[in-house]
Structures are given as structure tokens and as C-alpha cells.
N, C-alpha and C positions, 0 to 999 in steps of 0.2 A: 561583664563576668557572668557566666552561667551560674545558676543558683547552686548547682551541685559541685562546682569546681573547687570551692574551698575545702569541702570534705574530701574530695578526690585527692587534693594535695596532702591532706592528713593521712589518707590511706597509703600514699606513696611513702611517706615518712615511716609509717608503721611497718611497711614491707622491708625497711632497712634497719629495723630495731635490732638490738643485740639479743632480744628475747625471741626464741623460736616461736612460741605460741602467739606472740603479737604479730610476728611476720606472717604466720599462717592465717591469722584473722584478717590481716590487711589484704592478703591475696584473695581470700574469700570475698571480702568486700568489693574488690575490683571486678569480681565476676558478675556483679549485678548489672542488669541491662543498661542502666543510665551511665555506666562508666566504660563500657566496652569500646565505645568509639573514641575514648580519650587515651586509653593505655597504649603506649608505644612499644613496638617489638624490641627495640634496643634496650629499653629499661628492663624488660623481662629477661633478655639475654644476660644483661649485667647481673641480675639477681641470680640467674642460673649459674653463672660463673663463680659466684661468691659463696655458694653453699655446697656442702657434700651430704646434706641430710636428704635421704631418699624421699621422705614425705613432702618436703618442701620442693624438691625437684619435680615431683609428680604434679604438685599444685601449680607450679609455674608453667610447665609444658602443656598442661591441660588448659590453662588460661590462654596460652598461645593459640589454641584451636578456636577460641571464641572472639578474640579481639578483631577490630575492623582495620587497624593499621597494618601495613606490610610487615612481614617478618624478615629477619636477617637470615635468609635461606643459606647463604654460603657458610655462615658460622654454624648453623645447625647441621649442615652436611659434614663439616669438619668434626663435630662431636660424634656423628654416626660413624665416621671412618676411624675414629680414635679408639681402637680396641685395647690399647695399652693402659690408658689412664681413665677412660670413661667406663662406668659400670655397665653391665649388660642391661640392667633395668633402665638406666638413663637412655641408653641407645635405643631400647625398645620404645620408650616414650617419644623420643625425638623422631624416630622413624614413623611413628603413628601421626605425629604432627605434620610431617612432610607429606604424608598421604592425604590427610584430612583437608589440607589447604591446596592439594593437587599442585604441588610445586614441580612444574614440568622439568625444570633444570636439574631436579634431584632424581628423576625417574631412573635414569641409567645407573646411578649409584645404588639406588634401592634394589634394582634387579641384580646388580653385580653382587651385593652383599647377600641377597636372598639365595642366589645360585651357588654360593661358596659353601661347599660341604664342611669346611673347617670352622665356619662361623657357629656361634652358640645356637642350639636348636630352639631356644625360647625366642631369640631374635628372629630367626628364620620363620618360626610359626607366626609371629606378629606380622612380619612382612607379607607372608602368604595370605593371612586373613584380610589384610588391607587391600589386596588386589581388587576386590569387588568394588572398591571406591573408584577405581580408575575406569571401570566399565569397558568399553570397546577398545581402549588403549592397550588392553592386555589380551594377547592372543589365546585362543583355546589350546593351541599346542603347548604353550607355557604352562597352563593350568594342568594339562594332562601329564606333562613332565613332572610337575610337583606331586601329582597324584601317585606317581610311581616312585617317589623319593623314599630312600630307605629309612629316613627319620619319621617315626610314627606321628609325631606332633605336626609335622609339615603335611603329611598325607591327610590327616584329619582336617587341617585348615583348608586344604585344597578341595576336599569334599564340601566344605561349607561355602567356598567360593562358587563351586558348580551349582549349589543350591540357589544362588542368587541369579542365575542365568534364566532366560525365558524357558518355561516348562518344556516346550517342544524341542529345545536344543540340548537338553541334558542327555548325555550318552549313557543310556541304561546299561548297555553291554560292558562299558568300562567300570561302572559302579558296582554291579552285582557281585563280582569276586570279593569285594571288601566285606561282604556279609560273613565271609569265612575267615577273616583275619583273627589272629590270636588276641589282639588288643580289643578289649570290650568297647572302648570309646570310639574306635574306628568302626566297629559294627554298628554302634548307635548312630554315628554320623552318617553311615551309608544308608540306614533306614530313612533318616530324615531327608537325605538328598534324593533318594528314590521317590519319596512322597511328594517332593517338589515338582516331579514330572506329572503330577495330578492323574488324569484318567489314563495316562500311558504306563502307570506303575504296574509292574507284575505283582499279582496278588499273593501267590503261593509263598514266595520268599519272605514276605512280611508276616504272614500267618505262621510260618515255621518259626520265626523269631519269638513267638509267644512262648516257646519252650526253651529259650536260651538260658544257659546256667546263670547269667548275670542279670540282676534285677533291673539295672538301668536300661539294658537292651530290651528286656521284656516290656518295660514301661514305654520305650520308644515305639515298639510294635503295637502295644495296646492303644496308645494315643493315636497311632495311624489308623486304627480300626474305626475311630469315630468318623473319619473321612471315607474309608473304604465302604462302610455300610450305606453311605449316601450315594457314592459313585457307582457301586456294584451291589445293589440291595439283594439281588437274587443269587449272587455268587459267593456269598460269605457263609460258610457252614457254622450254624449257631452252636454246634457241639463244642467247637474249639473255644468260642467265647465263654460258653457256660463253664468250661473247665477252668478258665482263667479267673472266674469269680472266686476261686479258692486259692488264688496265688498268695503267697506269703507277703508279697510286696503290696502295700496299700494303694499305691498310685496305679497299679495295674487293675486292681478291683474297681477303683473309682472310674478309670477310663472305660472299662467294659460296661459299667452301668450307664455312663454317659452315652456310649455307643448304642446301648439298648434304647435310650431315650430318643434316638434318631429313627428307630423302627419299632415304635411301641406296640404296633398291631401284630408283629411277627414273633415277638419273644414271649416265652412263658412268664406268667406273673409270679409264680411261687419263688423262684430264685431271687427275684427283686425284693419280695417281701422278707425273705430270710436275711437279706443284707441290712435290713433295718436294725438288726442287733449287732452289726459289726462293731468292733472295738475302737475303730478310728472314726472320728467325727465327720471328716469330709467324705468318707465312703457312705456313711449314713445319709449325708446330704444328697449325694448322687442318687441313692436308692429312693429317697423321698421325692426328689424332683422327677425321676423317671415314672414313679407311680402316678404323679400328677398328670403325666401325659398319656396314661393308659385308660383314663376315663372309666367307662362302665365296666371294663374288664376287672377292675379292682373289687374284690369281694367286700361285702359290708362288714365282715368280721375284722377287716384291717382298720376300719375307721377308729375304733377305740385305741388301737395301737398308735395310730397317728396322733390322736388327741392327747395321749399320754406323752408322746415325744414333744408335742407343741407346748406342753406345760412344764415338763420336768427334765428334759434332756440336759446334760451338762453343757452342751454347746449352744450358744445363742444362734448360730447359723442354722443348726438343726431345728431348734424351736421355731424360728421364723419360717423356715421352708416347710415344716410340717403344717403350720397354720395356713400357709399359702396353698399347699396341696389339698387340705381339707376344703378350703373355699372353692378351689377348682373342681373337686369331685362333687361339690354341691351345686355346680353350675354358676358360681359367682366369679367375679373378676377381682383378683387381689391387687393391692397397690404394689408399685415397683419396690424391689429390694433396696434397702438403704443402709443396712448395718455395715460400717467400715471396720469390721473386726476380722482378725485372722486367728483361726484356731490352730494350735500347734500340737494337738493330741488327737 
């Protein structure tokens, strides 16, 4: 008997408890590496059939993605087909399992459900997003068909699938019109997909998106600028980026400062210094780090400001980065960053 087999049997019993929390704890225990080669697919299917609790169903089907034993594919396909008694959330999870394990016998069914306009859009969105798992088994024509789907969520997922393709194969002319879509999340996804084309990306549409009315779209564009200034250092107008330093959305301001850190010899020092007083800690962090890359261009009058930040800023991240920047400006090599802290202000 393997040393962990006794506790494994205990976990199986817990999964069949009358108490939901004990069942969830048992499923969580089965997800540990030492038990994944013991769990049988039929056992999980039996547990799935015995519960209507959405949280438990999710835990079971996600465990199905991890186990080593074969899964009862036919039974899972039956759940996916059952739109009358299976919830859309369960069908979404089951569809994802079938994709993750690359169940070839289920592929035709997955595609049939995906292309059915009467199916729930959330299910179709999940199925579309999982197409990337199948790689070359999915034709480009199918992805482009989904890109033109009238359901916005499916269209967005198709853009994400294109993003996973080799950069040289992304059809830029097919993606560009989606920057004009009414739905902000489609415009955001289109920017990210264009950026996946790397040096083939058209610059102007990305820069134009810095003025989009939606902050999430502007943030996607500003994040893209961190790569653009590296790929096309002499083609990015600094005026546009400097304007975005005053964006009301903090993520945009942070990204622009990070982009400036990629080209520290080209950007003016003064706007970066001004960002040291930003109300958001991670923007101040970005400003401090960019100053550290500007070296001798940083005036001596800024040193006391950095010293004050290193000792009294509300954020531990800012304090640590200010200390590192002071060391860099004095020609010293700071230790690696170690603070596992997330500032939320």
C-alpha cells in the first residue's frame, strides 16, 4: 500500500459527505500532486451527477482537467449537449474540460455547439476562447468566421485566439476595423491582438487609441507604447505620451512612465519629476524607477525629494524603489527587490 493511499481513501469519503464544505475540502485535497494519479474519472463523474451546487460542480470539472486517469468523455459530451437540464455554467466548464484534455471525439460536437447562434453567448465565448488549445486543428477560416460573429463576446474571444497565432500570420487588415467598434472591450482586445503582430503592428492606430473615451482602451494603448518605443524608437511622437501623463486613469500614467524608462535619454526629465507627487503609489513607483535610469540627467535638486520618499512615503514599494534609485544615481548597485507587497492605493 502506498503511504498516501490511506488518506486518499479518507478524501474520497469526504467528497461524499452530506456537508458541502467537507465535500469541497475533500475535492481540494484530491487536487494535490500526490493524488492526481489515483483519482478516477468515473468517480468524479459520479460526484458531478450527484450535486447541483455550482461551486462544487466547478471544483469537480476543474479537477477533471488535472487527473491522470482517462475521463468518461461520452458522459461529458452528453452533459454538454443537454441544454434542457444542465446549467450554462456547467456546460461551459465541461466544454473547457473537453478542450483541455483535447478529446478528439468531442471536437465535432464542440464546433457544432460553437457555431449554433441559438446557443448561450457565454458558452459560445468559452468555446471560442478554447480554440487556441487545439492549435492547427482549427482552421484560420473558422477563426475569421467567428471574428465576424454578431455576438460581441464571441468576436472578442476570436480576437484573443488570433493573438495566440504566430505573429507573422495575424491578419492585420482583418483586425484593424475592430478598433472602431462600439464595444470598448472589443477595441481593447483589438489593440492587444495588433500588438501580438510585433514589428508588423501599425503604429498610428495604437497611438490614436490613447485618446479613446474609455480608460480600459487607453490603458491597452499605453501599455502597448512600452513595446512601441523599443521597436520604433524614432517614430513615436513624445508629445502624445507626454499628454497621457495627465490621463485621469492611473494605469495609463504608470505605463507612460514605464515607456519613458525604455528611452531614458530621449524624454524630458521634468515631467517624470512631477510624477513623483502623483496621488497613486504605483505611478510614483514608475516615476522613481524611470529617474533611476536617467542617470546624470537627474538634477541634484531632486535627490532630497527622493530621500524624503525613501523614508516617509506611505507605500513600502515607493520607499524601497526610492532608496534603490538613490543608490543607482550615486553609482552603487542596489540589492534585488524582495518586498512581496501589493499596494492598493
